[in-house]
mmCIF file of the N, C-alpha and C atoms, coordinates in Angstrom:
data_MODEL
# 
_entry.id   MODEL 
# 
loop_
_atom_site.group_PDB 
_atom_site.id 
_atom_site.type_symbol 
_atom_site.label_atom_id 
_atom_site.label_alt_id 
_atom_site.label_comp_id 
_atom_site.label_asym_id 
_atom_site.label_entity_id 
_atom_site.label_seq_id 
_atom_site.pdbx_PDB_ins_code 
_atom_site.Cartn_x 
_atom_site.Cartn_y 
_atom_site.Cartn_z 
_atom_site.occupancy 
_atom_site.B_iso_or_equiv 
_atom_site.pdbx_formal_charge 
_atom_site.auth_seq_id 
_atom_site.auth_comp_id 
_atom_site.auth_asym_id 
_atom_site.auth_atom_id 
_atom_site.pdbx_PDB_model_num 
ATOM 1   N N  . MET A 1 1  ? 8.033   4.441   10.435  1.00 0.00 ? 1  MET A N  1 
ATOM 2   C CA . MET A 1 1  ? 7.159   4.450   9.046   1.00 0.00 ? 1  MET A CA 1 
ATOM 3   C C  . MET A 1 1  ? 6.901   2.700   9.529   1.00 0.00 ? 1  MET A C  1 
ATOM 4   N N  . ASP A 1 2  ? 5.281   2.447   9.383   1.00 0.00 ? 2  ASP A N  1 
ATOM 5   C CA . ASP A 1 2  ? 4.927   1.188   9.061   1.00 0.00 ? 2  ASP A CA 1 
ATOM 6   C C  . ASP A 1 2  ? 4.842   -0.191  8.675   1.00 0.00 ? 2  ASP A C  1 
ATOM 7   N N  . ASN A 1 3  ? 5.171   -1.034  8.925   1.00 0.00 ? 3  ASN A N  1 
ATOM 8   C CA . ASN A 1 3  ? 5.340   -2.129  7.415   1.00 0.00 ? 3  ASN A CA 1 
ATOM 9   C C  . ASN A 1 3  ? 3.844   -2.331  7.244   1.00 0.00 ? 3  ASN A C  1 
ATOM 10  N N  . LEU A 1 4  ? 3.305   -1.889  6.623   1.00 0.00 ? 4  LEU A N  1 
ATOM 11  C CA . LEU A 1 4  ? 2.003   -2.781  6.338   1.00 0.00 ? 4  LEU A CA 1 
ATOM 12  C C  . LEU A 1 4  ? 1.582   -4.027  5.789   1.00 0.00 ? 4  LEU A C  1 
ATOM 13  N N  . GLN A 1 5  ? 2.533   -5.146  5.329   1.00 0.00 ? 5  GLN A N  1 
ATOM 14  C CA . GLN A 1 5  ? 1.909   -5.677  5.243   1.00 0.00 ? 5  GLN A CA 1 
ATOM 15  C C  . GLN A 1 5  ? 2.118   -7.067  6.488   1.00 0.00 ? 5  GLN A C  1 
ATOM 16  N N  . TYR A 1 6  ? 3.240   -6.577  6.766   1.00 0.00 ? 6  TYR A N  1 
ATOM 17  C CA . TYR A 1 6  ? 3.225   -7.176  8.444   1.00 0.00 ? 6  TYR A CA 1 
ATOM 18  C C  . TYR A 1 6  ? 1.859   -6.589  9.673   1.00 0.00 ? 6  TYR A C  1 
ATOM 19  N N  . TYR A 1 7  ? 1.473   -5.777  9.030   1.00 0.00 ? 7  TYR A N  1 
ATOM 20  C CA . TYR A 1 7  ? -0.415  -5.085  9.940   1.00 0.00 ? 7  TYR A CA 1 
ATOM 21  C C  . TYR A 1 7  ? -0.792  -6.062  8.840   1.00 0.00 ? 7  TYR A C  1 
ATOM 22  N N  . ILE A 1 8  ? -1.249  -6.177  8.314   1.00 0.00 ? 8  ILE A N  1 
ATOM 23  C CA . ILE A 1 8  ? -2.347  -6.974  6.947   1.00 0.00 ? 8  ILE A CA 1 
ATOM 24  C C  . ILE A 1 8  ? -2.302  -8.287  7.365   1.00 0.00 ? 8  ILE A C  1 
ATOM 25  N N  . GLU A 1 9  ? -1.174  -9.108  7.812   1.00 0.00 ? 9  GLU A N  1 
ATOM 26  C CA . GLU A 1 9  ? -1.154  -10.354 7.320   1.00 0.00 ? 9  GLU A CA 1 
ATOM 27  C C  . GLU A 1 9  ? -1.105  -10.401 8.713   1.00 0.00 ? 9  GLU A C  1 
ATOM 28  N N  . ASN A 1 10 ? -1.054  -9.451  9.824   1.00 0.00 ? 10 ASN A N  1 
ATOM 29  C CA . ASN A 1 10 ? -1.254  -10.102 11.321  1.00 0.00 ? 10 ASN A CA 1 
ATOM 30  C C  . ASN A 1 10 ? -2.883  -9.802  12.178  1.00 0.00 ? 10 ASN A C  1 
ATOM 31  N N  . THR A 1 11 ? -3.730  -9.011  11.431  1.00 0.00 ? 11 THR A N  1 
ATOM 32  C CA . THR A 1 11 ? -4.965  -8.823  11.717  1.00 0.00 ? 11 THR A CA 1 
ATOM 33  C C  . THR A 1 11 ? -6.462  -9.082  11.023  1.00 0.00 ? 11 THR A C  1 
ATOM 34  N N  . ARG A 1 12 ? -7.215  -9.658  11.421  1.00 0.00 ? 12 ARG A N  1 
ATOM 35  C CA . ARG A 1 12 ? -8.234  -9.984  11.020  1.00 0.00 ? 12 ARG A CA 1 
ATOM 36  C C  . ARG A 1 12 ? -9.104  -9.031  10.255  1.00 0.00 ? 12 ARG A C  1 
ATOM 37  N N  . ALA A 1 13 ? -9.008  -7.383  10.610  1.00 0.00 ? 13 ALA A N  1 
ATOM 38  C CA . ALA A 1 13 ? -9.395  -6.454  10.176  1.00 0.00 ? 13 ALA A CA 1 
ATOM 39  C C  . ALA A 1 13 ? -9.588  -6.338  8.435   1.00 0.00 ? 13 ALA A C  1 
ATOM 40  N N  . PHE A 1 14 ? -9.143  -7.376  7.396   1.00 0.00 ? 14 PHE A N  1 
ATOM 41  C CA . PHE A 1 14 ? -8.902  -6.750  6.255   1.00 0.00 ? 14 PHE A CA 1 
ATOM 42  C C  . PHE A 1 14 ? -9.124  -7.975  5.306   1.00 0.00 ? 14 PHE A C  1 
ATOM 43  N N  . LYS A 1 15 ? -9.976  -7.996  4.027   1.00 0.00 ? 15 LYS A N  1 
ATOM 44  C CA . LYS A 1 15 ? -9.895  -9.472  3.532   1.00 0.00 ? 15 LYS A CA 1 
ATOM 45  C C  . LYS A 1 15 ? -9.333  -9.714  2.788   1.00 0.00 ? 15 LYS A C  1 
ATOM 46  N N  . GLN A 1 16 ? -8.621  -10.942 2.606   1.00 0.00 ? 16 GLN A N  1 
ATOM 47  C CA . GLN A 1 16 ? -7.064  -11.345 2.317   1.00 0.00 ? 16 GLN A CA 1 
ATOM 48  C C  . GLN A 1 16 ? -7.292  -12.891 1.977   1.00 0.00 ? 16 GLN A C  1 
ATOM 49  N N  . PHE A 1 17 ? -6.383  -13.429 1.264   1.00 0.00 ? 17 PHE A N  1 
ATOM 50  C CA . PHE A 1 17 ? -5.972  -14.509 0.933   1.00 0.00 ? 17 PHE A CA 1 
ATOM 51  C C  . PHE A 1 17 ? -4.766  -14.889 0.702   1.00 0.00 ? 17 PHE A C  1 
ATOM 52  N N  . GLN A 1 18 ? -4.494  -15.823 0.445   1.00 0.00 ? 18 GLN A N  1 
ATOM 53  C CA . GLN A 1 18 ? -3.025  -15.925 -0.268  1.00 0.00 ? 18 GLN A CA 1 
ATOM 54  C C  . GLN A 1 18 ? -2.175  -17.551 -0.938  1.00 0.00 ? 18 GLN A C  1 
ATOM 55  N N  . VAL A 1 19 ? -1.908  -16.897 -1.263  1.00 0.00 ? 19 VAL A N  1 
ATOM 56  C CA . VAL A 1 19 ? -1.320  -18.106 -2.683  1.00 0.00 ? 19 VAL A CA 1 
ATOM 57  C C  . VAL A 1 19 ? 0.252   -18.695 -2.502  1.00 0.00 ? 19 VAL A C  1 
ATOM 58  N N  . ASP A 1 20 ? 0.514   -19.243 -1.667  1.00 0.00 ? 20 ASP A N  1 
ATOM 59  C CA . ASP A 1 20 ? 1.673   -19.914 -1.561  1.00 0.00 ? 20 ASP A CA 1 
ATOM 60  C C  . ASP A 1 20 ? 2.039   -18.185 -1.174  1.00 0.00 ? 20 ASP A C  1 
ATOM 61  N N  . GLU A 1 21 ? 3.155   -17.349 -1.635  1.00 0.00 ? 21 GLU A N  1 
ATOM 62  C CA . GLU A 1 21 ? 3.682   -16.736 -1.375  1.00 0.00 ? 21 GLU A CA 1 
ATOM 63  C C  . GLU A 1 21 ? 2.836   -15.521 -1.360  1.00 0.00 ? 21 GLU A C  1 
ATOM 64  N N  . LEU A 1 22 ? 1.755   -15.168 -2.112  1.00 0.00 ? 22 LEU A N  1 
ATOM 65  C CA . LEU A 1 22 ? 1.260   -14.467 -2.493  1.00 0.00 ? 22 LEU A CA 1 
ATOM 66  C C  . LEU A 1 22 ? 0.379   -14.149 -1.515  1.00 0.00 ? 22 LEU A C  1 
ATOM 67  N N  . LEU A 1 23 ? 0.264   -13.033 -1.288  1.00 0.00 ? 23 LEU A N  1 
ATOM 68  C CA . LEU A 1 23 ? -0.633  -11.948 -0.559  1.00 0.00 ? 23 LEU A CA 1 
ATOM 69  C C  . LEU A 1 23 ? -1.700  -11.532 -1.456  1.00 0.00 ? 23 LEU A C  1 
ATOM 70  N N  . PHE A 1 24 ? -3.027  -11.324 -1.272  1.00 0.00 ? 24 PHE A N  1 
ATOM 71  C CA . PHE A 1 24 ? -3.638  -10.541 -1.783  1.00 0.00 ? 24 PHE A CA 1 
ATOM 72  C C  . PHE A 1 24 ? -5.025  -10.213 -0.535  1.00 0.00 ? 24 PHE A C  1 
ATOM 73  N N  . ALA A 1 25 ? -4.853  -8.938  -0.523  1.00 0.00 ? 25 ALA A N  1 
ATOM 74  C CA . ALA A 1 25 ? -5.502  -8.497  0.436   1.00 0.00 ? 25 ALA A CA 1 
ATOM 75  C C  . ALA A 1 25 ? -6.734  -6.938  -0.224  1.00 0.00 ? 25 ALA A C  1 
ATOM 76  N N  . GLU A 1 26 ? -7.827  -6.733  0.897   1.00 0.00 ? 26 GLU A N  1 
ATOM 77  C CA . GLU A 1 26 ? -9.147  -5.350  0.692   1.00 0.00 ? 26 GLU A CA 1 
ATOM 78  C C  . GLU A 1 26 ? -8.394  -4.542  2.147   1.00 0.00 ? 26 GLU A C  1 
ATOM 79  N N  . PHE A 1 27 ? -7.689  -3.727  1.448   1.00 0.00 ? 27 PHE A N  1 
ATOM 80  C CA . PHE A 1 27 ? -7.112  -2.459  2.361   1.00 0.00 ? 27 PHE A CA 1 
ATOM 81  C C  . PHE A 1 27 ? -7.719  -1.320  2.245   1.00 0.00 ? 27 PHE A C  1 
ATOM 82  N N  . LYS A 1 28 ? -8.396  -0.980  3.362   1.00 0.00 ? 28 LYS A N  1 
ATOM 83  C CA . LYS A 1 28 ? -9.147  0.073   3.789   1.00 0.00 ? 28 LYS A CA 1 
ATOM 84  C C  . LYS A 1 28 ? -8.560  1.121   4.701   1.00 0.00 ? 28 LYS A C  1 
ATOM 85  N N  . ARG A 1 29 ? -7.865  2.533   4.232   1.00 0.00 ? 29 ARG A N  1 
ATOM 86  C CA . ARG A 1 29 ? -7.747  3.156   5.393   1.00 0.00 ? 29 ARG A CA 1 
ATOM 87  C C  . ARG A 1 29 ? -8.399  4.162   5.573   1.00 0.00 ? 29 ARG A C  1 
ATOM 88  N N  . PRO A 1 30 ? -8.850  4.601   6.562   1.00 0.00 ? 30 PRO A N  1 
ATOM 89  C CA . PRO A 1 30 ? -9.773  6.066   6.676   1.00 0.00 ? 30 PRO A CA 1 
ATOM 90  C C  . PRO A 1 30 ? -8.973  7.180   6.375   1.00 0.00 ? 30 PRO A C  1 
ATOM 91  N N  . ALA A 1 31 ? -9.233  7.951   6.315   1.00 0.00 ? 31 ALA A N  1 
ATOM 92  C CA . ALA A 1 31 ? -8.597  9.644   5.883   1.00 0.00 ? 31 ALA A CA 1 
ATOM 93  C C  . ALA A 1 31 ? -8.470  10.183  7.063   1.00 0.00 ? 31 ALA A C  1 
ATOM 94  N N  . GLN A 1 32 ? -7.350  10.699  7.693   1.00 0.00 ? 32 GLN A N  1 
ATOM 95  C CA . GLN A 1 32 ? -6.527  11.289  8.232   1.00 0.00 ? 32 GLN A CA 1 
ATOM 96  C C  . GLN A 1 32 ? -5.912  12.543  8.154   1.00 0.00 ? 32 GLN A C  1 
ATOM 97  N N  . GLU A 1 33 ? -5.611  13.028  8.918   1.00 0.00 ? 33 GLU A N  1 
ATOM 98  C CA . GLU A 1 33 ? -5.570  14.620  8.944   1.00 0.00 ? 33 GLU A CA 1 
ATOM 99  C C  . GLU A 1 33 ? -4.363  14.538  9.084   1.00 0.00 ? 33 GLU A C  1 
ATOM 100 N N  . GLU A 1 34 ? -3.439  13.729  9.784   1.00 0.00 ? 34 GLU A N  1 
ATOM 101 C CA . GLU A 1 34 ? -1.656  13.419  9.592   1.00 0.00 ? 34 GLU A CA 1 
ATOM 102 C C  . GLU A 1 34 ? -1.369  12.605  8.583   1.00 0.00 ? 34 GLU A C  1 
ATOM 103 N N  . ASP A 1 35 ? 0.135   13.058  8.291   1.00 0.00 ? 35 ASP A N  1 
ATOM 104 C CA . ASP A 1 35 ? 0.216   11.992  7.226   1.00 0.00 ? 35 ASP A CA 1 
ATOM 105 C C  . ASP A 1 35 ? 1.354   10.714  8.031   1.00 0.00 ? 35 ASP A C  1 
ATOM 106 N N  . ASN A 1 36 ? 0.872   9.776   7.129   1.00 0.00 ? 36 ASN A N  1 
ATOM 107 C CA . ASN A 1 36 ? 1.511   8.383   8.097   1.00 0.00 ? 36 ASN A CA 1 
ATOM 108 C C  . ASN A 1 36 ? 2.635   7.408   6.482   1.00 0.00 ? 36 ASN A C  1 
ATOM 109 N N  . SER A 1 37 ? 3.934   7.347   6.459   1.00 0.00 ? 37 SER A N  1 
ATOM 110 C CA . SER A 1 37 ? 4.187   7.037   6.102   1.00 0.00 ? 37 SER A CA 1 
ATOM 111 C C  . SER A 1 37 ? 3.981   5.237   5.828   1.00 0.00 ? 37 SER A C  1 
ATOM 112 N N  . ILE A 1 38 ? 4.059   4.531   4.971   1.00 0.00 ? 38 ILE A N  1 
ATOM 113 C CA . ILE A 1 38 ? 3.973   2.930   5.391   1.00 0.00 ? 38 ILE A CA 1 
ATOM 114 C C  . ILE A 1 38 ? 5.061   2.411   4.497   1.00 0.00 ? 38 ILE A C  1 
ATOM 115 N N  . TRP A 1 39 ? 5.680   1.421   4.697   1.00 0.00 ? 39 TRP A N  1 
ATOM 116 C CA . TRP A 1 39 ? 6.518   0.558   3.697   1.00 0.00 ? 39 TRP A CA 1 
ATOM 117 C C  . TRP A 1 39 ? 6.077   -0.923  3.106   1.00 0.00 ? 39 TRP A C  1 
ATOM 118 N N  . TRP A 1 40 ? 6.492   -1.579  2.602   1.00 0.00 ? 40 TRP A N  1 
ATOM 119 C CA . TRP A 1 40 ? 6.535   -3.024  2.113   1.00 0.00 ? 40 TRP A CA 1 
ATOM 120 C C  . TRP A 1 40 ? 7.607   -3.338  2.168   1.00 0.00 ? 40 TRP A C  1 
ATOM 121 N N  . HIS A 1 41 ? 8.266   -5.126  3.009   1.00 0.00 ? 41 HIS A N  1 
ATOM 122 C CA . HIS A 1 41 ? 9.593   -5.523  2.683   1.00 0.00 ? 41 HIS A CA 1 
ATOM 123 C C  . HIS A 1 41 ? 9.243   -6.556  1.423   1.00 0.00 ? 41 HIS A C  1 
ATOM 124 N N  . ASN A 1 42 ? 8.410   -6.457  0.341   1.00 0.00 ? 42 ASN A N  1 
ATOM 125 C CA . ASN A 1 42 ? 8.538   -6.552  -0.797  1.00 0.00 ? 42 ASN A CA 1 
ATOM 126 C C  . ASN A 1 42 ? 7.786   -6.678  -1.786  1.00 0.00 ? 42 ASN A C  1 
ATOM 127 N N  . ASN A 1 43 ? 8.190   -6.560  -2.868  1.00 0.00 ? 43 ASN A N  1 
ATOM 128 C CA . ASN A 1 43 ? 7.317   -6.098  -3.693  1.00 0.00 ? 43 ASN A CA 1 
ATOM 129 C C  . ASN A 1 43 ? 5.669   -6.101  -3.860  1.00 0.00 ? 43 ASN A C  1 
ATOM 130 N N  . PHE A 1 44 ? 5.395   -4.777  -4.460  1.00 0.00 ? 44 PHE A N  1 
ATOM 131 C CA . PHE A 1 44 ? 3.529   -4.816  -4.397  1.00 0.00 ? 44 PHE A CA 1 
ATOM 132 C C  . PHE A 1 44 ? 2.917   -4.256  -5.491  1.00 0.00 ? 44 PHE A C  1 
ATOM 133 N N  . PHE A 1 45 ? 2.078   -4.799  -5.458  1.00 0.00 ? 45 PHE A N  1 
ATOM 134 C CA . PHE A 1 45 ? 0.811   -4.064  -6.832  1.00 0.00 ? 45 PHE A CA 1 
ATOM 135 C C  . PHE A 1 45 ? -0.299  -3.536  -6.207  1.00 0.00 ? 45 PHE A C  1 
ATOM 136 N N  . ALA A 1 46 ? -0.559  -2.787  -6.058  1.00 0.00 ? 46 ALA A N  1 
ATOM 137 C CA . ALA A 1 46 ? -1.730  -1.770  -6.092  1.00 0.00 ? 46 ALA A CA 1 
ATOM 138 C C  . ALA A 1 46 ? -2.997  -1.288  -6.580  1.00 0.00 ? 46 ALA A C  1 
ATOM 139 N N  . PHE A 1 47 ? -3.956  -1.450  -6.202  1.00 0.00 ? 47 PHE A N  1 
ATOM 140 C CA . PHE A 1 47 ? -5.287  -0.774  -7.335  1.00 0.00 ? 47 PHE A CA 1 
ATOM 141 C C  . PHE A 1 47 ? -5.823  -0.149  -6.621  1.00 0.00 ? 47 PHE A C  1 
ATOM 142 N N  . MET A 1 48 ? -6.185  1.182   -6.675  1.00 0.00 ? 48 MET A N  1 
ATOM 143 C CA . MET A 1 48 ? -7.096  2.166   -6.142  1.00 0.00 ? 48 MET A CA 1 
ATOM 144 C C  . MET A 1 48 ? -8.254  2.008   -6.618  1.00 0.00 ? 48 MET A C  1 
ATOM 145 N N  . VAL A 1 49 ? -9.475  1.165   -5.673  1.00 0.00 ? 49 VAL A N  1 
ATOM 146 C CA . VAL A 1 49 ? -10.368 1.543   -5.758  1.00 0.00 ? 49 VAL A CA 1 
ATOM 147 C C  . VAL A 1 49 ? -10.789 3.034   -5.269  1.00 0.00 ? 49 VAL A C  1 
ATOM 148 N N  . SER A 1 50 ? -10.892 3.523   -5.060  1.00 0.00 ? 50 SER A N  1 
ATOM 149 C CA . SER A 1 50 ? -11.630 4.356   -4.314  1.00 0.00 ? 50 SER A CA 1 
ATOM 150 C C  . SER A 1 50 ? -10.222 5.305   -3.511  1.00 0.00 ? 50 SER A C  1 
ATOM 151 N N  . GLY A 1 51 ? -10.587 7.076   -3.258  1.00 0.00 ? 51 GLY A N  1 
ATOM 152 C CA . GLY A 1 51 ? -9.236  7.433   -2.862  1.00 0.00 ? 51 GLY A CA 1 
ATOM 153 C C  . GLY A 1 51 ? -8.549  7.862   -3.704  1.00 0.00 ? 51 GLY A C  1 
ATOM 154 N N  . LYS A 1 52 ? -7.302  8.546   -3.149  1.00 0.00 ? 52 LYS A N  1 
ATOM 155 C CA . LYS A 1 52 ? -5.870  8.632   -3.863  1.00 0.00 ? 52 LYS A CA 1 
ATOM 156 C C  . LYS A 1 52 ? -5.511  7.941   -2.730  1.00 0.00 ? 52 LYS A C  1 
ATOM 157 N N  . THR A 1 53 ? -3.708  8.364   -3.135  1.00 0.00 ? 53 THR A N  1 
ATOM 158 C CA . THR A 1 53 ? -2.086  8.038   -2.525  1.00 0.00 ? 53 THR A CA 1 
ATOM 159 C C  . THR A 1 53 ? -1.448  8.357   -2.576  1.00 0.00 ? 53 THR A C  1 
ATOM 160 N N  . MET A 1 54 ? 0.017   9.404   -2.820  1.00 0.00 ? 54 MET A N  1 
ATOM 161 C CA . MET A 1 54 ? 0.786   9.407   -3.050  1.00 0.00 ? 54 MET A CA 1 
ATOM 162 C C  . MET A 1 54 ? 2.413   8.661   -2.700  1.00 0.00 ? 54 MET A C  1 
ATOM 163 N N  . LEU A 1 55 ? 2.765   7.616   -4.001  1.00 0.00 ? 55 LEU A N  1 
ATOM 164 C CA . LEU A 1 55 ? 3.528   6.488   -3.962  1.00 0.00 ? 55 LEU A CA 1 
ATOM 165 C C  . LEU A 1 55 ? 5.797   8.000   -3.867  1.00 0.00 ? 55 LEU A C  1 
ATOM 166 N N  . GLN A 1 56 ? 6.123   7.537   -3.012  1.00 0.00 ? 56 GLN A N  1 
ATOM 167 C CA . GLN A 1 56 ? 7.443   9.028   -3.110  1.00 0.00 ? 56 GLN A CA 1 
ATOM 168 C C  . GLN A 1 56 ? 8.670   7.666   -3.053  1.00 0.00 ? 56 GLN A C  1 
ATOM 169 N N  . THR A 1 57 ? 9.531   7.939   -4.125  1.00 0.00 ? 57 THR A N  1 
ATOM 170 C CA . THR A 1 57 ? 10.462  7.430   -4.522  1.00 0.00 ? 57 THR A CA 1 
ATOM 171 C C  . THR A 1 57 ? 11.499  8.114   -4.435  1.00 0.00 ? 57 THR A C  1 
ATOM 172 N N  . GLN A 1 58 ? 12.708  7.760   -4.960  1.00 0.00 ? 58 GLN A N  1 
ATOM 173 C CA . GLN A 1 58 ? 14.009  8.824   -4.422  1.00 0.00 ? 58 GLN A CA 1 
ATOM 174 C C  . GLN A 1 58 ? 13.847  9.774   -5.689  1.00 0.00 ? 58 GLN A C  1 
ATOM 175 N N  . HIS A 1 59 ? 13.008  10.031  -6.599  1.00 0.00 ? 59 HIS A N  1 
ATOM 176 C CA . HIS A 1 59 ? 13.650  11.073  -7.743  1.00 0.00 ? 59 HIS A CA 1 
ATOM 177 C C  . HIS A 1 59 ? 11.965  11.512  -7.467  1.00 0.00 ? 59 HIS A C  1 
ATOM 178 N N  . GLN A 1 60 ? 10.808  10.983  -7.395  1.00 0.00 ? 60 GLN A N  1 
ATOM 179 C CA . GLN A 1 60 ? 9.354   11.838  -7.648  1.00 0.00 ? 60 GLN A CA 1 
ATOM 180 C C  . GLN A 1 60 ? 8.870   11.034  -6.489  1.00 0.00 ? 60 GLN A C  1 
ATOM 181 N N  . THR A 1 61 ? 7.553   11.782  -7.033  1.00 0.00 ? 61 THR A N  1 
ATOM 182 C CA . THR A 1 61 ? 6.131   11.630  -6.405  1.00 0.00 ? 61 THR A CA 1 
ATOM 183 C C  . THR A 1 61 ? 5.086   11.406  -7.381  1.00 0.00 ? 61 THR A C  1 
ATOM 184 N N  . TYR A 1 62 ? 4.130   9.933   -7.131  1.00 0.00 ? 62 TYR A N  1 
ATOM 185 C CA . TYR A 1 62 ? 3.296   10.063  -8.192  1.00 0.00 ? 62 TYR A CA 1 
ATOM 186 C C  . TYR A 1 62 ? 2.248   9.575   -7.466  1.00 0.00 ? 62 TYR A C  1 
ATOM 187 N N  . THR A 1 63 ? 0.823   9.940   -7.819  1.00 0.00 ? 63 THR A N  1 
ATOM 188 C CA . THR A 1 63 ? -0.602  10.383  -7.408  1.00 0.00 ? 63 THR A CA 1 
ATOM 189 C C  . THR A 1 63 ? -1.183  9.208   -8.238  1.00 0.00 ? 63 THR A C  1 
ATOM 190 N N  . LEU A 1 64 ? -1.636  8.163   -7.010  1.00 0.00 ? 64 LEU A N  1 
ATOM 191 C CA . LEU A 1 64 ? -2.510  6.989   -7.622  1.00 0.00 ? 64 LEU A CA 1 
ATOM 192 C C  . LEU A 1 64 ? -4.247  7.701   -6.918  1.00 0.00 ? 64 LEU A C  1 
ATOM 193 N N  . GLU A 1 65 ? -4.767  7.266   -8.584  1.00 0.00 ? 65 GLU A N  1 
ATOM 194 C CA . GLU A 1 65 ? -5.895  7.874   -7.861  1.00 0.00 ? 65 GLU A CA 1 
ATOM 195 C C  . GLU A 1 65 ? -7.209  6.454   -8.224  1.00 0.00 ? 65 GLU A C  1 
ATOM 196 N N  . THR A 1 66 ? -8.817  7.079   -7.904  1.00 0.00 ? 66 THR A N  1 
ATOM 197 C CA . THR A 1 66 ? -9.294  5.611   -8.480  1.00 0.00 ? 66 THR A CA 1 
ATOM 198 C C  . THR A 1 66 ? -9.120  5.311   -9.624  1.00 0.00 ? 66 THR A C  1 
ATOM 199 N N  . GLY A 1 67 ? -8.759  3.858   -9.673  1.00 0.00 ? 67 GLY A N  1 
ATOM 200 C CA . GLY A 1 67 ? -8.850  2.906   -11.165 1.00 0.00 ? 67 GLY A CA 1 
ATOM 201 C C  . GLY A 1 67 ? -7.306  3.172   -11.648 1.00 0.00 ? 67 GLY A C  1 
ATOM 202 N N  . ASP A 1 68 ? -6.569  3.229   -10.617 1.00 0.00 ? 68 ASP A N  1 
ATOM 203 C CA . ASP A 1 68 ? -5.441  3.513   -11.199 1.00 0.00 ? 68 ASP A CA 1 
ATOM 204 C C  . ASP A 1 68 ? -4.886  2.296   -10.471 1.00 0.00 ? 68 ASP A C  1 
ATOM 205 N N  . CYS A 1 69 ? -3.288  1.279   -10.866 1.00 0.00 ? 69 CYS A N  1 
ATOM 206 C CA . CYS A 1 69 ? -2.677  0.675   -10.424 1.00 0.00 ? 69 CYS A CA 1 
ATOM 207 C C  . CYS A 1 69 ? -1.387  0.992   -10.673 1.00 0.00 ? 69 CYS A C  1 
ATOM 208 N N  . ALA A 1 70 ? -0.452  0.356   -9.440  1.00 0.00 ? 70 ALA A N  1 
ATOM 209 C CA . ALA A 1 70 ? 0.788   0.456   -10.011 1.00 0.00 ? 70 ALA A CA 1 
ATOM 210 C C  . ALA A 1 70 ? 1.595   -0.803  -9.175  1.00 0.00 ? 70 ALA A C  1 
ATOM 211 N N  . PHE A 1 71 ? 2.813   -1.127  -10.059 1.00 0.00 ? 71 PHE A N  1 
ATOM 212 C CA . PHE A 1 71 ? 3.797   -2.131  -9.117  1.00 0.00 ? 71 PHE A CA 1 
ATOM 213 C C  . PHE A 1 71 ? 5.434   -1.247  -8.715  1.00 0.00 ? 71 PHE A C  1 
ATOM 214 N N  . ALA A 1 72 ? 5.592   -1.739  -7.598  1.00 0.00 ? 72 ALA A N  1 
ATOM 215 C CA . ALA A 1 72 ? 6.759   -1.229  -7.251  1.00 0.00 ? 72 ALA A CA 1 
ATOM 216 C C  . ALA A 1 72 ? 7.541   -2.577  -6.407  1.00 0.00 ? 72 ALA A C  1 
ATOM 217 N N  . LYS A 1 73 ? 8.827   -1.797  -6.914  1.00 0.00 ? 73 LYS A N  1 
ATOM 218 C CA . LYS A 1 73 ? 10.032  -3.217  -6.165  1.00 0.00 ? 73 LYS A CA 1 
ATOM 219 C C  . LYS A 1 73 ? 9.877   -3.243  -4.415  1.00 0.00 ? 73 LYS A C  1 
ATOM 220 N N  . LYS A 1 74 ? 10.233  -3.652  -3.704  1.00 0.00 ? 74 LYS A N  1 
ATOM 221 C CA . LYS A 1 74 ? 10.484  -3.597  -2.581  1.00 0.00 ? 74 LYS A CA 1 
ATOM 222 C C  . LYS A 1 74 ? 11.919  -2.783  -1.981  1.00 0.00 ? 74 LYS A C  1 
ATOM 223 N N  . GLY A 1 75 ? 11.325  -1.953  -1.429  1.00 0.00 ? 75 GLY A N  1 
ATOM 224 C CA . GLY A 1 75 ? 12.348  -0.661  -1.185  1.00 0.00 ? 75 GLY A CA 1 
ATOM 225 C C  . GLY A 1 75 ? 12.194  0.289   -1.910  1.00 0.00 ? 75 GLY A C  1 
ATOM 226 N N  . SER A 1 76 ? 11.548  0.199   -3.289  1.00 0.00 ? 76 SER A N  1 
ATOM 227 C CA . SER A 1 76 ? 11.808  1.931   -3.452  1.00 0.00 ? 76 SER A CA 1 
ATOM 228 C C  . SER A 1 76 ? 10.504  2.844   -3.449  1.00 0.00 ? 76 SER A C  1 
ATOM 229 N N  . VAL A 1 77 ? 9.755   2.218   -2.933  1.00 0.00 ? 77 VAL A N  1 
ATOM 230 C CA . VAL A 1 77 ? 8.380   3.735   -2.609  1.00 0.00 ? 77 VAL A CA 1 
ATOM 231 C C  . VAL A 1 77 ? 8.466   3.781   -0.918  1.00 0.00 ? 77 VAL A C  1 
ATOM 232 N N  . SER A 1 78 ? 8.169   4.989   -0.466  1.00 0.00 ? 78 SER A N  1 
ATOM 233 C CA . SER A 1 78 ? 6.673   5.043   0.667   1.00 0.00 ? 78 SER A CA 1 
ATOM 234 C C  . SER A 1 78 ? 5.590   5.344   0.245   1.00 0.00 ? 78 SER A C  1 
ATOM 235 N N  . VAL A 1 79 ? 4.550   4.951   1.102   1.00 0.00 ? 79 VAL A N  1 
ATOM 236 C CA . VAL A 1 79 ? 3.494   5.473   0.679   1.00 0.00 ? 79 VAL A CA 1 
ATOM 237 C C  . VAL A 1 79 ? 2.648   6.711   1.622   1.00 0.00 ? 79 VAL A C  1 
ATOM 238 N N  . ASN A 1 80 ? 2.783   7.715   0.597   1.00 0.00 ? 80 ASN A N  1 
ATOM 239 C CA . ASN A 1 80 ? 2.116   9.135   2.503   1.00 0.00 ? 80 ASN A CA 1 
ATOM 240 C C  . ASN A 1 80 ? 0.531   8.536   1.646   1.00 0.00 ? 80 ASN A C  1 
ATOM 241 N N  . THR A 1 81 ? -0.628  8.288   2.841   1.00 0.00 ? 81 THR A N  1 
ATOM 242 C CA . THR A 1 81 ? -1.680  8.538   2.732   1.00 0.00 ? 81 THR A CA 1 
ATOM 243 C C  . THR A 1 81 ? -2.208  9.642   3.239   1.00 0.00 ? 81 THR A C  1 
# 
């Protein structure tokens, strides 16, 4: 699994700004044929501008589609794109 937060923080490919320890980033991920799981080492809030993704918890899978938002505690979900 890839650590998405580390990747966003260390590349200039995304629009981003930071306030204290709070990172805001516009993350665009092209559609891929293979499933890739990514994770965060901090809490996160996600808003789906377009497309869809799946959040997998230990007990359930949630699908986020355009216009949906979610908050997740660190370590509670993996994201399958």
